[in-house]
N, C-alpha and C positions, 0 to 999 in steps of 0.2 A: 782111625776107623770112621768116625762121623765126617772126616773131611772127604774120603774116598766117595761115602753114600752121597755127600752133598754136592760133588762133582757131577756124579750121574744124573742127579735131579736138575741140577742148574744149566748144564752143558745144552739140553736141547732148546731150553728158553734162551740162550745165547744166540744159538744157531737161528731160532725164531726171529729175534731181533736184527741179526745182521744179514743173513742171508733170505730169510723168509719175508721179509718185509711187515715185519710187526713193530717197528720201532715207534711208528705213529700212524695209526690205523685211519682209513679215509672213508670208513664206514661209519655209520650211527645206527644205533640200536644194539640191543644185547645178542639177540638172534644172528644178526649179519657178522658182528665181532666175532661170536662162537664158533660160527662156522668157517670164518676166516683162519681162526685160530687152530680149529680141527684140520684144516686143509694145510696150515703149515706144519704142524705136527706131523701130519701124515708123510707130507714130502721130507721131513727130517728122517722118518722111519726107514723111507725109500732110499734115502741117501745113505743111511748106516748099513744098510741090509747086506751089500757085497761084504762089508769088512765084517759083519756076523756071520756069514756064511763059510767066510775062508778059514775062521778058526775051529 
C-alpha cells in the first residue's frame, strides 16, 4: 500500500525533472525557483487532466 502512495507522490516530481526542465534550474534565489517549480507542477497537472477526466 505504501508503494502505491509513494508512486502517486514521486511521479510528478519525476515528470518535472524529465519533461518540466527542473533537472538543474538556471534561476537563482528561492522565490524564482519556487515560481518555476509551481509552473512545472501546474503543467504536470494540465498534462494529467485529460486522463483524469476520462475516468
